[in-house]
C-alpha positions as CSV (number, residue, x, y, z in Angstrom):
1,M,0.0,0.0,0.0
2,H,1.1,3.6,-0.7
3,S,2.3,5.2,2.5
4,K,0.6,8.5,3.5
5,R,3.7,9.5,5.5
6,K,6.1,12.2,4.2
7,K,9.5,11.2,3.0
8,L,12.8,12.0,4.7
9,I,15.4,12.2,1.8
10,V,19.0,12.1,2.9
11,S,22.4,11.7,1.2
12,G,25.9,11.4,2.5
13,C,28.8,9.0,2.8
14,S,29.6,6.0,5.0
15,F,28.5,7.9,8.2
16,T,25.0,8.1,6.6
17,T,24.4,5.0,4.5
18,S,22.0,2.4,5.9
19,K,24.1,-0.3,4.2
20,Y,27.4,0.3,6.0
21,K,29.9,-2.6,6.0
22,S,33.2,-2.3,7.8
23,A,36.1,-2.5,5.4
24,A,38.4,-3.2,8.3
25,Y,36.2,-6.0,9.8
26,P,34.3,-7.5,6.9
27,D,32.7,-10.2,9.0
28,M,31.3,-7.7,11.5
29,K,27.5,-7.3,11.5
30,C,26.7,-3.6,11.3
31,D,22.9,-4.0,11.2
32,W,22.1,-1.5,13.8
33,H,19.8,1.4,12.8
34,K,21.8,4.3,11.5
35,W,21.0,7.9,12.2
36,P,18.7,8.4,9.1
37,E,16.6,5.4,10.1
38,L,16.4,6.6,13.7
39,L,15.5,10.1,12.6
40,A,12.8,8.9,10.2
41,E,11.2,7.0,13.0
42,K,11.4,10.0,15.3
43,L,9.8,12.2,12.6
44,D,7.2,9.5,11.6
45,M,8.5,9.6,8.0
46,D,9.5,7.1,5.3
47,L,13.2,7.1,4.7
48,V,14.8,7.6,1.3
49,N,18.5,7.1,1.9
50,L,20.7,7.9,-1.1
51,A,24.1,7.7,0.7
52,F,26.8,5.2,0.1
53,S,30.4,4.7,1.4
54,G,33.1,6.9,-0.1
55,M,30.6,9.4,-1.6
56,G,31.9,13.0,-2.1
57,N,30.0,16.2,-2.2
58,R,29.2,16.3,-5.9
59,G,27.5,12.9,-5.5
60,I,25.6,14.1,-2.5
61,L,24.3,17.1,-4.3
62,L,23.4,15.4,-7.5
63,T,21.6,12.4,-5.8
64,L,19.5,14.9,-3.7
65,L,18.7,17.1,-6.7
66,E,17.6,14.0,-8.7
67,A,15.4,12.8,-5.8
68,I,13.8,16.2,-5.3
69,E,13.0,16.7,-8.9
70,R,11.5,13.2,-9.3
71,T,9.5,13.1,-6.1
72,P,6.1,14.9,-5.8
73,K,6.9,17.9,-3.6
74,D,3.9,17.4,-1.3
75,E,5.4,14.0,-0.4
76,I,8.7,15.4,0.9
77,G,8.9,16.1,4.6
78,Y,12.6,16.9,4.9
79,V,15.7,16.9,2.7
80,M,19.1,16.5,4.5
81,A,22.6,16.7,3.1
82,A,25.4,15.2,5.3
83,W,28.3,16.7,3.4
84,S,31.6,14.8,3.2
85,Q,35.3,15.6,2.6
86,S,36.0,18.1,-0.3
87,N,38.8,16.0,-1.8
88,R,36.5,13.1,-2.7
89,D,35.4,13.0,-6.3
90,D,32.3,11.3,-7.8
91,Y,31.3,10.3,-11.3
92,W,28.7,8.2,-13.1
93,I,29.6,5.2,-15.2
94,Y,27.1,4.8,-18.1
95,K,25.8,1.3,-18.5
96,D,22.4,1.3,-20.1
97,F,20.2,4.1,-21.5
98,D,17.3,3.7,-19.0
99,Y,16.2,6.7,-16.9
100,Q,13.8,4.8,-14.6
101,F,14.4,6.3,-11.1
102,T,14.9,3.7,-8.5
103,M,14.8,5.8,-5.3
104,E,18.3,4.6,-4.6
105,H,21.7,6.3,-5.1
106,F,21.7,5.8,-8.9
107,L,19.5,6.0,-12.0
108,K,18.8,2.5,-13.3
109,G,21.7,1.8,-15.7
110,F,24.1,4.2,-14.2
111,K,26.6,3.4,-11.5
112,W,28.4,5.9,-9.1
113,E,32.2,5.6,-8.7
114,N,34.3,7.7,-6.4
115,T,37.9,8.4,-5.4
116,R,39.4,10.1,-2.3
117,K,42.9,11.0,-3.6
118,S,43.0,11.7,-7.3
119,R,40.5,14.5,-7.8
120,P,41.6,17.1,-10.4
121,G,42.2,20.6,-9.1
122,D,43.2,21.7,-5.7
123,V,41.6,22.0,-2.2
124,F,40.5,25.6,-2.9
125,S,38.6,24.7,-6.0
126,W,37.0,21.7,-4.2
127,V,35.9,23.7,-1.2
128,R,34.5,26.4,-3.5
129,E,32.5,23.8,-5.4
130,T,31.2,22.4,-2.2
131,I,30.0,25.8,-1.0
132,L,28.2,26.4,-4.3
133,G,26.6,23.0,-3.7
134,Y,25.4,24.2,-0.3
135,I,23.8,27.2,-2.0
136,T,22.4,25.2,-4.9
137,L,20.6,22.7,-2.5
138,Q,19.4,25.6,-0.3
139,N,17.9,27.5,-3.3
140,V,16.2,24.4,-4.8
141,C,14.6,23.5,-1.5
142,K,13.4,27.1,-1.0
143,R,12.1,27.2,-4.5
144,Y,9.8,24.2,-3.8
145,N,9.2,25.3,-0.2
146,I,10.7,22.0,1.1
147,P,12.0,21.8,4.7
148,Y,15.7,21.1,4.7
149,K,18.8,20.9,6.8
150,Q,22.5,20.6,5.8
151,F,25.7,20.0,7.7
152,Q,29.2,18.8,7.3
153,M,29.2,15.2,8.6
154,L,33.0,15.1,8.1
155,D,35.5,17.9,8.2
156,L,35.5,19.7,4.9
157,F,39.2,20.2,4.3
158,S,41.4,19.6,7.3
159,G,41.9,15.9,6.5
160,W,43.4,16.8,3.1
161,V,45.5,19.7,4.3
162,S,46.8,17.8,7.3
163,G,47.6,14.8,5.1
164,L,45.1,12.0,4.5
165,V,45.4,9.0,6.8
166,R,45.3,5.4,5.6
167,T,41.8,3.9,5.1
168,E,40.6,1.4,7.7
169,D,41.2,-1.6,5.3
170,E,44.7,-0.3,4.4
171,I,45.6,-0.1,8.1
172,Q,44.2,-3.6,8.7
173,K,46.2,-5.1,5.8
174,I,49.4,-3.5,7.1
175,L,48.8,-4.7,10.7
176,K,48.2,-8.2,9.4
177,G,51.4,-8.1,7.4
178,E,49.6,-8.4,4.1
179,T,51.2,-5.2,2.8
180,D,54.2,-3.1,3.8
181,G,54.2,0.4,5.3
182,D,53.4,2.5,8.3
183,P,49.8,1.9,9.2
184,Y,49.5,5.3,10.8
185,A,51.4,7.4,8.2
186,R,49.8,10.4,6.5
187,D,50.0,11.4,2.9
188,E,52.1,14.5,2.2
189,Y,50.0,17.6,1.6
190,P,50.9,18.9,-1.9
191,G,50.9,22.5,-0.8
192,N,53.8,24.1,1.0
193,D,51.9,26.1,3.6
194,P,49.3,23.9,5.4
195,A,48.7,26.3,8.3
196,G,48.3,29.3,5.9
197,D,46.1,27.3,3.5
198,K,43.8,26.3,6.4
199,K,43.5,30.0,7.3
200,R,42.8,30.9,3.6
201,L,40.2,28.1,3.4
202,R,38.4,29.5,6.5
203,E,38.4,32.9,4.9
204,L,36.9,31.3,1.8
205,L,34.0,29.9,3.8
206,L,33.4,33.4,5.3
207,E,33.5,35.0,1.9
208,Y,30.3,33.0,1.0
209,E,28.6,33.3,4.4
210,K,26.2,36.1,3.3
211,F,24.7,33.6,0.8
212,I,24.2,30.8,3.3
213,D,21.0,30.4,5.3
214,S,22.7,29.5,8.6
215,D,19.4,28.7,10.3
216,N,19.2,25.7,8.1
217,F,22.9,24.8,8.2
218,I,23.7,22.9,11.4
219,G,27.2,23.7,12.6
220,W,27.8,26.6,10.3
221,P,30.5,27.7,9.5
222,T,31.6,24.1,9.9
223,V,35.1,24.5,11.4
224,R,36.0,25.0,15.1
225,H,38.2,28.1,14.5
226,L,35.2,30.0,13.2
227,G,32.8,28.8,15.9
228,G,31.3,25.9,13.8
229,Y,31.6,22.2,13.8
230,S,31.2,19.0,11.8
231,I,28.8,16.4,13.1
232,E,31.5,13.8,13.5
233,M,33.5,16.1,15.8
234,K,30.4,17.1,17.7
235,C,29.0,13.6,18.3
236,T,31.8,11.0,18.2
237,M,34.8,13.1,19.4
238,K,35.7,15.3,22.3
239,E,38.1,18.3,22.5
240,L,41.5,17.9,24.2
241,W,42.8,20.8,26.3
242,H,46.1,21.3,28.1
243,K,46.7,24.4,30.3
244,N,43.7,26.2,28.7
245,K,45.0,25.5,25.2
246,F,43.1,23.5,22.6
247,K,45.2,20.5,21.5
248,G,42.9,18.7,19.1
249,Y,40.2,16.0,19.2
250,E,40.0,12.5,20.7
251,I,37.7,9.7,19.7
252,I,35.0,8.8,22.3
253,P,35.5,5.0,22.5
254,D,31.9,4.0,23.2
255,R,30.5,5.9,20.2
256,V,32.6,4.2,17.5
257,I,33.1,0.7,16.2
258,G,36.6,0.6,17.6
259,G,40.0,-0.8,16.7
260,V,40.9,0.8,13.4
261,D,37.3,1.6,12.4
262,K,36.3,5.0,13.6
263,H,32.8,4.9,12.1
264,P,29.9,5.4,14.6
265,N,28.5,2.3,16.3
266,E,24.9,2.0,17.5
267,N,25.4,4.5,20.3
268,G,27.2,6.9,18.0
269,H,24.4,6.9,15.5
270,T,21.9,7.5,18.3
271,K,24.0,10.5,19.4
272,I,24.1,11.9,15.9
273,M,20.3,11.5,15.4
274,R,19.6,13.2,18.7
275,H,21.9,16.1,17.9
276,I,20.3,16.6,14.5
277,Y,16.8,16.3,15.9
278,E,17.5,18.9,18.5
279,Q,18.4,21.4,15.8
280,L,15.1,21.0,13.9
281,G,13.0,23.1,16.2
């Protein structure tokens, strides 16, 4: 039977997908309800989850735009974008000329692919494109009078500028002796002034602030130095201080899977859902 409930349409990466599987621990059952499912239950809505692991911000934007355009607007209760790292790139692989919408993260016949390290351009162009994605989604939702929220689920640019860490499965393979290398090494940032570039990227965020509806952007302007935050840092991490000086972040152990997998566990997803829900009023 056709549901009379509104739809909660979300997109994001591995912190958002309902089908998360741990790359580090492939035999682990990760069948707990993720934050979108918990939030849909709380809002009494039907969930349309377009997220998948590794997704970047272009994919997040385009999957949401596709769903918004193809869904009757009176059926949409909320649209939510859980933005990811700006260095990730997404692209479609064409397989079959069939435009039947499946309410999943692809059009039938098209497959999404992504990469986290080989995106053309530089971090300044990636961040600027993401910000324009914020504005695009915001304006489309306002055009159709659709309730929406957006937020950075993961840090937008610090991971890249600080040097990307190994993925969970890469760390696990090194620890098992299957491959060589330092499991906790970071990639070298291609720029020559990481501290200065972080400052310039924060200035870039503020350059666009006048175009952002911050009432509908949870954690704006997304980075701690500007008074904002990402959901990951707010809900699965805590700040470290020494002699009244901020020293960084530390994982909260009972909110993540553990070991080399820092994705939220059942408790972590509950914390994320509650934080988002509290910002809806």
